[in-house]
C-alpha positions as CSV (number, residue, x, y, z in Angstrom):
1,X,-24.6,-10.0,-13.4
2,X,-24.9,-6.4,-12.2
3,X,-24.9,-7.6,-8.6
4,X,-21.3,-8.9,-8.9
5,X,-19.9,-5.4,-9.1
6,X,-21.9,-4.3,-6.1
7,X,-20.8,-7.3,-4.1
8,X,-17.2,-6.8,-4.9
9,X,-17.3,-3.1,-4.1
10,X,-19.1,-3.8,-0.8
11,X,-16.5,-6.5,0.1
12,X,-13.7,-4.1,-0.8
13,X,-15.2,-1.4,1.4
14,X,-15.7,-3.7,4.3
15,X,-12.1,-4.9,4.1
16,X,-10.9,-1.3,3.9
17,X,-12.9,-0.2,6.9
18,X,-11.7,-3.2,8.9
19,X,-8.1,-2.6,8.0
20,X,-8.3,1.0,8.9
21,X,-10.0,0.2,12.2
22,X,-7.2,-2.2,13.2
23,X,-4.5,0.1,11.9
24,X,-5.8,3.0,14.0
25,X,-6.3,0.7,17.0
26,X,-2.8,-0.6,16.7
27,X,-1.3,2.9,16.5
28,X,-3.4,4.1,19.4
29,X,-2.3,1.1,21.6
30,X,1.4,1.7,20.9
31,X,3.2,3.7,23.5
32,X,5.8,5.8,21.6
33,X,6.6,7.8,24.8
34,X,9.3,5.4,25.8
35,X,11.2,5.7,22.5
36,X,13.4,8.6,21.7
37,X,13.1,10.9,18.6
38,X,16.1,9.4,16.9
39,X,14.7,5.9,16.9
40,X,11.4,7.1,15.5
41,X,13.1,9.0,12.7
42,X,15.2,6.0,11.8
43,X,12.2,3.7,11.8
44,X,10.2,6.1,9.7
45,X,13.0,6.5,7.2
46,X,13.2,2.7,6.9
47,X,9.4,2.5,6.2
48,X,9.7,5.2,3.5
49,X,12.7,3.5,1.9
50,X,10.9,0.2,1.8
51,X,7.8,1.7,0.4
52,X,9.7,3.5,-2.4
53,X,11.6,0.4,-3.2
54,X,8.4,-1.7,-3.4
55,X,6.7,1.0,-5.5
56,X,9.7,0.9,-7.9
57,X,9.6,-2.9,-8.1
58,X,5.8,-2.8,-8.9
59,X,6.3,-0.2,-11.6
60,X,9.1,-2.2,-13.2
61,X,7.1,-5.4,-13.1
62,X,4.1,-3.7,-14.6
63,X,6.0,-2.1,-17.4
64,X,8.0,-5.3,-18.1
65,X,4.8,-7.3,-18.2
66,X,3.2,-4.8,-20.5
67,X,6.1,-4.9,-22.9
68,X,6.2,-8.7,-22.8
69,X,2.5,-8.7,-23.8
70,X,3.3,-6.4,-26.7
71,X,1.5,-3.2,-25.4
72,X,2.7,0.1,-26.8
73,X,3.8,2.3,-23.9
74,X,5.2,5.2,-26.0
75,X,3.7,8.6,-25.5
76,X,2.1,10.2,-28.6
């Protein structure tokens, strides 16, 4: 059963490499020269706000699930 960990790690690495390749290609293919700075700042701030909101939701879900399962989350 030692090969399962190696296979999962290899698959995860391949997915990560493929995702990074397509992300870099997409950003390279975009032509941001036609958009003004204000639009880019607004779009970037929306992405940051959505990321922070999703991060907060994941944290709340994780702590809620841990408490529901009876895990002790208090610091010593």
